[in-house]
N, C-alpha and C positions, 0 to 999 in steps of 0.2 A: 163704571170706569173709575179706577182709583186715581186720586190726585197725586201729582208728582211733588216730591219734597223740594221746597225752595233751596237754591244754592247756599244762601246764608246759613240755613239750618244744617246743611251738609257740612259747612265749614265749622260751625259750633260743635257738631257731633265729632268731627275729626279732632278738634282741639281737646274735647273732653276725653276721647279715647287715649290721646297721648298722655294727658294728665293722669288718667286712671291707671294706665300701664306703668307710668313712672312711680305712682304711689304703691302699686303692688310690688314692683321691683325693690323699692326702698324698704318696705315692710319685710319682704323675704330676706333681703340682705341683713337687716337688723336681727331677724329671727335666727339666721344662721350664725351670726356673730355671737349672740347670746347663747345659742346651743353649744358652740365651741367652748365658750367660757365655762359653761356648766360642766361639760365633759372634762375640762381641765381641773375643775374643782373636785370632781368625783374620782378621777383616775390618777391624779398627780401623786408622786411618791412623797411620803412623809419624811423620808430619811435622805437628805441631800448627801451627795458624795463630796467629801472635802479632801483635797490632796494633803500629803504630809508637809509640804511646803507651799503655802498659799498666801495670797493677798486677800484681805477682807475689804470688799468694796462697798462703801456706803454712798448711795446715790439718792439723796433726798429729793423727792419730786414735789414741786409746788411750794407751799408754805409749811413752815414748822409750826405746829400747834400743840397746845396743852391737852386738848381733847378733840377727837375726830368728830366732824359733823355727821349726824345720822344720814346714812345713805338712802337715796331714793332713786327711782327710775329716771326722773328728770335730771337729777344731779349727775347721774351716770352719763346721760346723753350730752349734757353740757360740757363735762370734762372731755369726752371724746371729741367734741367739736372744737375744743379749745376756748370756749367762752366761760368756763368755770375752772378756777385754779384748783388743782388737786392738793391734797394735804398729806403731810408726813407727821406722825406722832413723835414728839420730842422724846418721850420716855422710851420708845422703841430704839431710837438712835443711841441714846445714852446707855441703855441696858446692853445693847450689842457691843458697844465700845468697851464697857466695863468688863464684860465677860471675856472678850477677846484678849484683853491685857495679859491674862495668864494662860491662854490657849497656845500650846507649843506649836500647833500647826500653823497658826497665823504669824507670819514673819513681818508683814507690812500692812499698814492700814492706809487704804486709798480713799480719799474724800473726793468723789467725782461730783463736782458742783455744776455740771452742765445743764441740769434740769431743775436747779434750785431757784425759786423765785423770790425768796426772802423771808425775813422774820423780824420781829421786834428785838431790840438790843438785849433785853434780859434773856431771851431764848438763845441768842447767839453766844452770850456769856456763859450760859449753862453748858452748851455744847463745847465751847472752847475749854472749859474747865475739865470736861471728860477727856478731851484730846490731850490736854496737858498731863493729866494723871496717867493716861495710856503711855505717854512718852517716858515715864519713869521706869518702864519695863526694859528700856533700851532698844525697843523696836522703832523702826522708821515710820514716819507718817508723811504721806505725799498728797498734795492737792493737784487735781487735774481739771482743766476746763479750757475751752477755746478762748474765752474771755471771762473776766470777773466783774460783776457789778459790786456795789458797795457792801451789801450783806454777805455775798459769797466770799468777797475778799477778806472780810473780818474772820471768817472761819479758816480760810486758806492761810492767813497770816500766822496762825497758831500751829501750823504744820512745820516739818523740817525742810520740805522741798516743794516749792510752788512752780508748777509747769503750766505754761500757757502756749497757745498756738503762735506760730511766727507771724500770723496776720491778726493776732488778737489784741486786746487792750484791757487795761484796768481802769474802771470808771469810779471815781470818788466824787459823788455829787452833793455831799453834805445832807443835812436834814432840812426839809421844808414842809410847809402846810399850804396846799392849794386845793381849792374845792370849787364846785359849781354853785352859783347863786341864781335863784329862780324868780326873783321878785318881778322883773320886767316881763318875763314869760307868763307869770301868774296874773299880772295886771292885764296883759293882752287877752287872756282868757276870761277876765272879769271875775275871777275867784276872789272872795274876801277871806283873808287869813287873819284870824283873831288870835293875838298872842298875849299871854299873861305870864309874867316872870318876876322873880326876885333874884338879884345878883348882877352887879355891874358888868362882870366878866362872863356871864352866862351866855355863851355864843352859839349854842346848838341850834337856836331858832333863826340865826342870822341868814342862812341861805334862803329862807322863805320870806323875809321882810327887808332884805337889802340886796344890792347888786355888787357889793364888795365887802371885804373884811373890815370890821370896825377897828379903830385905833386901839381900843381896849383889848380886843382879841389879838391884835398884832403884838402889843406889849407883852401880854401873858405868853403867847406862843413863842416869841423870841427868847424869853427867859428859859423855858424848859427845853426848847430845841437846842439852845446854846449849851445847856448842861449836858445833854446827850451827846452832842458833837465833841465836846471836850473829853468825855469818857471814851468815845470811840477812838479819837486820835491817841489818847494816852495808852489805851489797851493795845492798839495795833503797833504803835511805836515801840512799846515794851516787848511785844511778841517778836517783832522783826529786828530789834536791836538798832533802830534808826531814830533820828531825832524827830520830835513831833513837828517842829517847824518845817522840816523837809516834806512831811506828809501834807502839811497845810498848804505849802507852795504848790505841790502837785495838784491839790484839789482846787486851789484858787486861781491858778494860771494855766489851765489845760491848753488853751489855744496857743499861747506863746511856746510852750514846751513841744507841742506837736509840730509847730511851724519850724522850730529850730532843728527838729529831728527829720525834717523834710517829709512829714506825714507818716513816719514809721512809729506807730503807737506802741508796738512791742519794744522797740529800742528805748523809748521814754521810760517804760516800766522797768526795764532791765537797768538802765542808767541810774534810776532813783532807788534801786534796791528793793523794789516792790515784788519782783519775781526772781526766781533763780535760773530758770531755763525757758527758752522759747523753742519749742519743738513742733514738728508736724505730728499728725496723729500716728503715722507709721513709726516715727522715731520714738514717740511716747510708748507705743506698744512694745517695741524692741527693748527700750530701757527697763520696762517692768518685767519682761521675760528674763532679762539678765539678773533681775533681783530674786524672782520666785520660780522661774522655770516655765516651760511651755506645755500647754495642754495638747496632747498628741491628736485629739479629735478635732478641736476647734482651731488649733494653731494660734490661740490667744494665750495670754499669760494665765497661770493658775490663779483662780480666784473663786470666791464665794460671795454672793450678794447678801444684803441684810435680811431680806425676807426668808431666804433659805437658812441662814445662820441662826435666826431667831428660833427656828424649829428645834435646834439642838440645845437651847437653853431651858432651864427649869420651867415647866408649864405654868406654875402659879406665880408669875412675875408680879402680879397685881395684888397678891396677898389675900385673895378672896376665899381660899380653901383652908387657910391656916386655922388651927384650933386654939392657939395660945392667945396671950394678950395682944391687943391691936391698937394702933392709932389709925382711926378712920380718916382717909383723905377724900374730900368731896370737891371735885373740880366744878367751879361755876364760871363757865366760859360763854361769852356772847351777850346779846341784849337781854335784859331782864323783862320778861313778859308775864302777864297774868295767866293763871291756870297751869295745865300740864304742857310741857314743851319737850321736844326731842333733844338729843345731844347736839351741842353746838349753839343752843340757846338756853337761857336760864328761865325755868318756869317757877313762878311763886309756889305753886302747889307741888310740882314734881321735885324741886330742890328741897323744899320743906319736908317732903316725904322721905327723902334720903337721910336728912338730919334726924328725923324721927326714928327711922330704922336703925341708925347708928346708936342713938341714945337708949334704945330699948334692947340693944345687943349687949349682954353681960360681958362679953369678951372685949368690947370697945371701952378703952380706958381714957381716951382723949380724941378730940376731933380737930382736924386741920381743914379749914375752908380755903381752898386755893382759888383766888379771885383773878379772873382775866376778863374784865368787863368794863365797858364805858357807861354802864347803868341802863336805866329804862323806867319801867313803871314804879312809881312811889309806893303804890299799894302792894305790889308783889314783893318789892324790896322789904317792906315792913313785915310781910308774912314770913319771909325767910329769917329776918332778924329776930322775930319773936320765937321762932323755933330754936334758934341758937341760944337765946336767952333762957329758954326752958331747959336746954341741955346743961347750961352752967348752973341753973338752980338745982338740977339733979346731982350736982357735984362732979360733972365731967369737964375737964379743962378744954377750953376752946381757943385756938390761935388762928387768926386770919393771916394768910400768906399771900401777899400781893404779887401777881405776875407782871406781865408787860404793862397792863392797864388796870387800874382799880379806881376809877373816877366816878364821881357823882353817885349813882346807885351802887356802883361797885364799892365805893367807900361806905355808903349807908349800911350795907349788909356786913361790913367788917367791924362795925362799932360794937356789936354784941359779942366781944371776945375778950379773953384775958390779956392778950397781947396782939399788936399789929406789927407784922414784919413786912418789909419791902426791900426790893433791890434799890441801889442808888439810882438806877436807870428806869425804875418804874415810873409810869405817868399816873398821878393820882390827884386828889383834891377835887376840884369842880363841885364844891359844896354850894349848890344852888338848885333851884327848881323852876319849872315852867309848865305852862299849859298851852296847847295850840289846837284851835278848832277852825277848820275851813268850812265855808258855806258856798253854795253854788247857785243861789237864786238868780244872780245876774246873767251868767252864761246861759242858763236854762231859758230865761225870758228873751235875751237878745239874739241868741243863735237858733233856738228851737221853738220860740214862741210859747213856751210852757211857763205858766204862772201858778202860784199856790195861794189859796185863799180859804178862809173858814173861820170858825168861832170856837171858843173854849170856855170852860168854867173856872179856870185858874191860869195864872201866867206861865206856868211851866209845861202846859199841855203841848206835847210835840216839840218842845223847845230845842231838843238835840237833833232834830231832823236837819240834814245838810241842805235841803232844798228851800230852807227859809232863812231870812236874816237872823243873826243871833240877837236874842232879846236882851235888853239892858239888865233885866233881873238875873238872867242866867250868867251874863258876863260878870256881874258883881259877885255872884256866888262863887264862880270859878276863881276870880281874883282873891277873894277872901280865903278860899281853900288853899290857894298857892301860898299866900302869905303865912297861913298857919302851918303849912308843910315846911316852909323855910325855918320857922321858929322851932318846929319839931326836930328838923335836921340839926340845927345848931345845938339843941339840947342833947341829942344823941351823941354828938361829937364831944360836947363838954363833959358828959357823964363818962364817956369812954376814956378820955385823955386827961381827966382831972383839970379842966380849964373852965373858965367862966364863958357864958355865951357871948359876952362882949369880946373876949379874947379870940374866940373862934370866928366871930363875924369879921374881925380885922384880916384874917387870912382866908376867909371863905369868899362870899360874893361871886361864886361860880368860877373862881380862878384856879387854873391847873398848875400843879407843881411837879417837879421831878421828885423821885423818892428821897434823894439826898436833901433837897430843900424841905420836903415834908418832915423828915427826921429832925432837921435843925429847928423847924417851927413847932415841933411837938405833936404833929399829926400822926406820926409813926413812932412806935416804941423801939424797934430794933431794925438793923439792916442785915440782910442775909437772904439766902435762896430757900427753895422749898425744903431741901434736906435739913437746913438749919432750923426751920420752923417745926419740922417733924421731931427733930431731936429735942427742941425746947418743950414741945408738948409732952413728950415722954418723960422729960425731967419734971414737969409740973405734976404729972400723974405718978411720979416716983416708980417708974418701971425699970430703971436700970438699962441694961443692954438687951434684955430678953423680951423683945416685942417685934411685931411685924407691922409695916405700913400697909394698910388694906384700902385699896381704891374702890370706892363705891360708885356705881353708876346705875341708872335706870335699867332694869332687866329687859332684854330683848325677847320677843316672842320667836317661835320657830321660823315664821316667814321673814321676820326682820333679820335673823341670823343668816338665812339663806341669801337674802338680798345683799347683805354686807359682803359675804364671800363672793357672790356672783359679780357685784359691781366692781370689787377690787380686781378680780381676774379680767373683767371686761376692759377696765381702764388700762391695765397693764398690757393687754393684747392690742388695744386700739391706739395706745400712746405712740407707738412707733410711727404711725402714719397720720396722727391727728394734727391738723394745722393749727398754727397760732391764730388767735382772733386778729382781724385786721384793725388798723387804727380807728376806723370809723365804727366798727363793731364795739370796740372798747369804750368809745364815747357814749354810744347808745346804751350799752350794758350798764354803764355808770348811772345814767339817768333812770333806766328801768330799776336798777337796784335801789336807788334812792327812793323811788316811788313805792317799791315793795317793802322797804324798811319802814317807811312812814305808815303804810297800810297795816303793818303788823302791830303797831302800838295800840294797846288795848286796856289802858288803865281805866277802871270804872269811873274815876273822878277827873279824868283828863289831866292828871298831875304827873309830871315826868322828872325824875332825877337822872338825866341823860346828858352825856357829853357827846360831841361829834368826833371822837377819836376812836379809830378802828383798833381792835385788839390784835389783829394780825397784819 
């Protein structure tokens, strides 16, 4: 006689069946979505139809970046879920605008900023310069969005006509520095965080050893944030033809202004001259139809998007197929890590390999290192710097072009160049160094009852194991290494900028500077953008005007190329219905990201030339 199954097990089996069914449905839906995206990649037309009279619509999604992060399946899913911000390549946007300037079919440029999540000021300035140049053609530029945050408004302010929704707003929140501080949480877990550093203002380790921002960090941050805010106000005021003081009042007294307008935020923006029209979406569509005509099939205004328009532009926009003289452009974006790293991070070995490739290419007559990094591993930074030094020894001119951020290790790798260029709004400096070693022997013992014991024949046996207290011998070695690293850093800067180490030390100590201040202090040789740096490199190489800027990147394998195309299509398809991450999700994602960033740090000597300033 068979035994009957207990009711509780029936219940558990029912729950499992529900979970298993949900899992199968989720996997099948994901498979179908990927299959649709793959079919789009395979069967889409390569020749977009463009009306004789059309609007070019540029709708940057997510962040503007100097280099796209290498695509992965996890990143694709995170973008679709709204927990990972998508990216738009700045060069794609600028190339599109530059080409459309002389395209007779394009009558209007529309900057749709409804999906734009922001960019550092240097990138906004580069995009604004392209818009300004486009306007010299006599064609109209229009900005549209329901509402504008500060970064979106910077772009919009350089257009001819800013349209917002009647229920929208313009938010100017200024620049600030707020971050999470983990000391109390770390103490509750019983983790020992051992910090070794040189530099009074070196604040990258503060989140792990403090519960708040130090006064030194506040002083330094206030300085460069103030510089950027003044640049922002000056640029927007000049673009809109209004006084900077008016903008500042709008930013400093929002509650009063909204109260006086009885809660009508659109009216405030109109009254202060920040926008030109407040329209519903239907009215905006009709307005654009009147300008460029109506598409008979969609009944929308005639338009072509950036992705389709790029297909009509010369295929070798990155100068990789050119046979003539070249200025190689190598983009170093992200955290500097040891070894080989994908795009979006800087690998000591992989970036050095690109420099080596450039210097061994007879057609390359000069190298521009485009730096957009807050630093990272001191060892990896030195590997890259040495490769640039070798290129210069071979007679190849090298110029470092600083993007939004070129701080700490980002400055280190810039020192082996003939000239250092920066934007006035670049964030640079942070000439300092630190080491950080966490150990977990206390939580293991107190919470899990796990203890470590043993013997060794020398004091450093197993000294780096995180399950043991840090030995005094190892602590002394790391501190000595950090101090030597700082002396090396000072010497690198002194040799590059023809200063004494004492002069460098006065403006170093881990302090962050704006590009303008860095120029005034002698840490930067020239002020200008990437194109200025490329032209200066060609001049050093005596190339005249007959050369091509060739962008070098780590070559992708076949599977990586397919993944890049597939994920791009998948994100485009899923974006229409992808939710924004909730406020709570954003908080937890920030903590997870901080932990992931910490875990990636892999300097063999535990020495880091890293600032805590994000590049994007």
